[in-house]
N, CA, C, O and CB atoms as a CASP TS submission, in Angstrom:
PFRMAT TS
TARGET T0000
AUTHOR 0000-0000-0000
METHOD Language model
MODEL 1
PARENT N/A
ATOM      1  N   MET     1      95.388 120.924  97.447  1.00  0.00           N
ATOM      2  CA  MET     1      96.366 119.839  97.282  1.00  0.00           C
ATOM      3  C   MET     1      96.226 118.836  98.426  1.00  0.00           C
ATOM      4  O   MET     1      96.517 119.135  99.584  1.00  0.00           O
ATOM      5  CB  MET     1      97.817 120.403  97.228  1.00  0.00           C
ATOM      6  N   GLY     2      95.778 117.655  98.067  1.00  0.00           N
ATOM      7  CA  GLY     2      95.615 116.615  99.083  1.00  0.00           C
ATOM      8  C   GLY     2      96.755 115.614  99.045  1.00  0.00           C
ATOM      9  O   GLY     2      97.689 115.739  98.253  1.00  0.00           O
ATOM     10  N   ILE     3      96.662 114.621  99.912  1.00  0.00           N
ATOM     11  CA  ILE     3      97.703 113.596  99.979  1.00  0.00           C
ATOM     12  C   ILE     3      97.702 112.758  98.704  1.00  0.00           C
ATOM     13  O   ILE     3      98.757 112.359  98.210  1.00  0.00           O
ATOM     14  CB  ILE     3      97.501 112.693 101.216  1.00  0.00           C
ATOM     15  N   SER     4      96.514 112.498  98.181  1.00  0.00           N
ATOM     16  CA  SER     4      96.390 111.692  96.958  1.00  0.00           C
ATOM     17  C   SER     4      97.101 112.378  95.791  1.00  0.00           C
ATOM     18  O   SER     4      97.674 111.717  94.925  1.00  0.00           O
ATOM     19  CB  SER     4      94.898 111.453  96.609  1.00  0.00           C
ATOM     20  N   HIS     5      97.055 113.708  95.779  1.00  0.00           N
ATOM     21  CA  HIS     5      97.719 114.468  94.718  1.00  0.00           C
ATOM     22  C   HIS     5      99.237 114.358  94.865  1.00  0.00           C
ATOM     23  O   HIS     5      99.960 114.263  93.873  1.00  0.00           O
ATOM     24  CB  HIS     5      97.278 115.954  94.751  1.00  0.00           C
ATOM     25  N   MET     6      99.708 114.371  96.106  1.00  0.00           N
ATOM     26  CA  MET     6     101.140 114.257  96.378  1.00  0.00           C
ATOM     27  C   MET     6     101.657 112.884  95.960  1.00  0.00           C
ATOM     28  O   MET     6     102.740 112.759  95.389  1.00  0.00           O
ATOM     29  CB  MET     6     101.429 114.502  97.870  1.00  0.00           C
ATOM     30  N   ILE     7     100.856 111.852  96.257  1.00  0.00           N
ATOM     31  CA  ILE     7     101.235 110.483  95.902  1.00  0.00           C
ATOM     32  C   ILE     7     101.289 110.339  94.385  1.00  0.00           C
ATOM     33  O   ILE     7     102.174 109.672  93.849  1.00  0.00           O
ATOM     34  CB  ILE     7     100.241 109.459  96.509  1.00  0.00           C
ATOM     35  N   TYR     8     100.336 110.969  93.696  1.00  0.00           N
ATOM     36  CA  TYR     8     100.288 110.918  92.228  1.00  0.00           C
ATOM     37  C   TYR     8     101.517 111.596  91.630  1.00  0.00           C
ATOM     38  O   TYR     8     102.116 111.096  90.677  1.00  0.00           O
ATOM     39  CB  TYR     8      98.999 111.590  91.701  1.00  0.00           C
ATOM     40  N   LYS     9     101.879 112.729  92.196  1.00  0.00           N
ATOM     41  CA  LYS     9     103.053 113.470  91.724  1.00  0.00           C
ATOM     42  C   LYS     9     104.326 112.670  92.016  1.00  0.00           C
ATOM     43  O   LYS     9     105.252 112.636  91.206  1.00  0.00           O
ATOM     44  CB  LYS     9     103.125 114.874  92.394  1.00  0.00           C
ATOM     45  N   LEU    10     104.354 112.034  93.180  1.00  0.00           N
ATOM     46  CA  LEU    10     105.514 111.247  93.574  1.00  0.00           C
ATOM     47  C   LEU    10     105.684 110.053  92.642  1.00  0.00           C
ATOM     48  O   LEU    10     106.797 109.724  92.233  1.00  0.00           O
ATOM     49  CB  LEU    10     105.379 110.777  95.030  1.00  0.00           C
ATOM     50  N   LYS    11     104.572 109.414  92.315  1.00  0.00           N
ATOM     51  CA  LYS    11     104.612 108.254  91.410  1.00  0.00           C
ATOM     52  C   LYS    11     105.075 108.671  90.025  1.00  0.00           C
ATOM     53  O   LYS    11     105.820 107.945  89.367  1.00  0.00           O
ATOM     54  CB  LYS    11     103.227 107.582  91.322  1.00  0.00           C
ATOM     55  N   LYS    12     104.635 109.839  89.585  1.00  0.00           N
ATOM     56  CA  LYS    12     104.994 110.338  88.254  1.00  0.00           C
ATOM     57  C   LYS    12     106.488 110.646  88.176  1.00  0.00           C
ATOM     58  O   LYS    12     107.114 110.423  87.139  1.00  0.00           O
ATOM     59  CB  LYS    12     104.174 111.597  87.912  1.00  0.00           C
ATOM     60  N   THR    13     107.057 111.155  89.259  1.00  0.00           N
ATOM     61  CA  THR    13     108.474 111.513  89.258  1.00  0.00           C
ATOM     62  C   THR    13     109.348 110.313  89.622  1.00  0.00           C
ATOM     63  O   THR    13     110.531 110.274  89.282  1.00  0.00           O
ATOM     64  CB  THR    13     108.732 112.667  90.234  1.00  0.00           C
ATOM     65  N   TRP    14     108.764 109.340  90.310  1.00  0.00           N
ATOM     66  CA  TRP    14     109.527 108.175  90.748  1.00  0.00           C
ATOM     67  C   TRP    14     109.792 107.210  89.600  1.00  0.00           C
ATOM     68  O   TRP    14     110.817 106.529  89.577  1.00  0.00           O
ATOM     69  CB  TRP    14     108.793 107.457  91.866  1.00  0.00           C
ATOM     70  N   LYS    15     108.859 107.154  88.643  1.00  0.00           N
ATOM     71  CA  LYS    15     109.008 106.235  87.500  1.00  0.00           C
ATOM     72  C   LYS    15     110.243 106.562  86.665  1.00  0.00           C
ATOM     73  O   LYS    15     111.063 105.671  86.443  1.00  0.00           O
ATOM     74  CB  LYS    15     107.759 106.287  86.613  1.00  0.00           C
ATOM     75  N   PRO    16     110.416 107.800  86.189  1.00  0.00           N
ATOM     76  CA  PRO    16     111.619 108.134  85.426  1.00  0.00           C
ATOM     77  C   PRO    16     112.876 108.097  86.283  1.00  0.00           C
ATOM     78  O   PRO    16     113.970 107.846  85.776  1.00  0.00           O
ATOM     79  CB  PRO    16     111.473 109.503  84.799  1.00  0.00           C
ATOM     80  N   LEU    17     112.722 108.349  87.586  1.00  0.00           N
ATOM     81  CA  LEU    17     113.859 108.313  88.498  1.00  0.00           C
ATOM     82  C   LEU    17     114.400 106.893  88.609  1.00  0.00           C
ATOM     83  O   LEU    17     115.612 106.677  88.643  1.00  0.00           O
ATOM     84  CB  LEU    17     113.459 108.847  89.886  1.00  0.00           C
ATOM     85  N   LYS    18     113.480 105.926  88.666  1.00  0.00           N
ATOM     86  CA  LYS    18     113.863 104.519  88.740  1.00  0.00           C
ATOM     87  C   LYS    18     114.545 104.099  87.442  1.00  0.00           C
ATOM     88  O   LYS    18     115.507 103.331  87.446  1.00  0.00           O
ATOM     89  CB  LYS    18     112.629 103.628  89.019  1.00  0.00           C
ATOM     90  N   TYR    19     114.023 104.623  86.326  1.00  0.00           N
ATOM     91  CA  TYR    19     114.583 104.317  85.015  1.00  0.00           C
ATOM     92  C   TYR    19     115.993 104.900  84.893  1.00  0.00           C
ATOM     93  O   TYR    19     116.885 104.276  84.318  1.00  0.00           O
ATOM     94  CB  TYR    19     113.671 104.864  83.895  1.00  0.00           C
ATOM     95  N   LEU    20     116.180 106.093  85.435  1.00  0.00           N
ATOM     96  CA  LEU    20     117.484 106.754  85.385  1.00  0.00           C
ATOM     97  C   LEU    20     118.505 106.007  86.237  1.00  0.00           C
ATOM     98  O   LEU    20     119.655 105.839  85.833  1.00  0.00           O
ATOM     99  CB  LEU    20     117.367 108.211  85.857  1.00  0.00           C
ATOM    100  N   SER    21     118.080 105.560  87.412  1.00  0.00           N
ATOM    101  CA  SER    21     118.976 104.839  88.316  1.00  0.00           C
ATOM    102  C   SER    21     119.361 103.486  87.725  1.00  0.00           C
ATOM    103  O   SER    21     120.429 102.949  88.021  1.00  0.00           O
ATOM    104  CB  SER    21     118.316 104.650  89.693  1.00  0.00           C
ATOM    105  N   LYS    22     118.478 102.940  86.884  1.00  0.00           N
ATOM    106  CA  LYS    22     118.784 101.658  86.233  1.00  0.00           C
ATOM    107  C   LYS    22     119.859 101.857  85.177  1.00  0.00           C
ATOM    108  O   LYS    22     120.760 101.031  85.031  1.00  0.00           O
ATOM    109  CB  LYS    22     117.512 101.042  85.595  1.00  0.00           C
ATOM    110  N   ARG    23     119.758 102.960  84.442  1.00  0.00           N
ATOM    111  CA  ARG    23     120.730 103.268  83.392  1.00  0.00           C
ATOM    112  C   ARG    23     122.049 103.748  83.997  1.00  0.00           C
ATOM    113  O   ARG    23     123.130 103.348  83.562  1.00  0.00           O
ATOM    114  CB  ARG    23     120.165 104.332  82.434  1.00  0.00           C
ATOM    115  N   LYS    24     121.940 104.610  85.004  1.00  0.00           N
ATOM    116  CA  LYS    24     123.133 105.159  85.656  1.00  0.00           C
ATOM    117  C   LYS    24     123.130 104.768  87.132  1.00  0.00           C
ATOM    118  O   LYS    24     122.494 105.441  87.943  1.00  0.00           O
ATOM    119  CB  LYS    24     123.192 106.709  85.499  1.00  0.00           C
ATOM    120  N   PRO    25     123.829 103.694  87.492  1.00  0.00           N
ATOM    121  CA  PRO    25     123.879 103.267  88.896  1.00  0.00           C
ATOM    122  C   PRO    25     124.601 104.294  89.774  1.00  0.00           C
ATOM    123  O   PRO    25     124.352 104.372  90.977  1.00  0.00           O
ATOM    124  CB  PRO    25     124.577 101.904  89.010  1.00  0.00           C
ATOM    125  N   GLN    26     125.490 105.078  89.169  1.00  0.00           N
ATOM    126  CA  GLN    26     126.216 106.096  89.934  1.00  0.00           C
ATOM    127  C   GLN    26     125.428 107.396  89.937  1.00  0.00           C
ATOM    128  O   GLN    26     125.637 108.257  89.083  1.00  0.00           O
ATOM    129  CB  GLN    26     127.633 106.324  89.351  1.00  0.00           C
ATOM    130  N   LEU    27     124.519 107.537  90.902  1.00  0.00           N
ATOM    131  CA  LEU    27     123.711 108.753  90.955  1.00  0.00           C
ATOM    132  C   LEU    27     123.902 109.480  92.272  1.00  0.00           C
ATOM    133  O   LEU    27     123.297 110.529  92.491  1.00  0.00           O
ATOM    134  CB  LEU    27     122.238 108.425  90.751  1.00  0.00           C
TER
END
């Protein structure tokens, strides 16, 4: 597991997280 893998995982989880925060501002 390298840093590039961590960044990829972070990007994958950050996208739906951003979408969720847009729908629900109270998080």
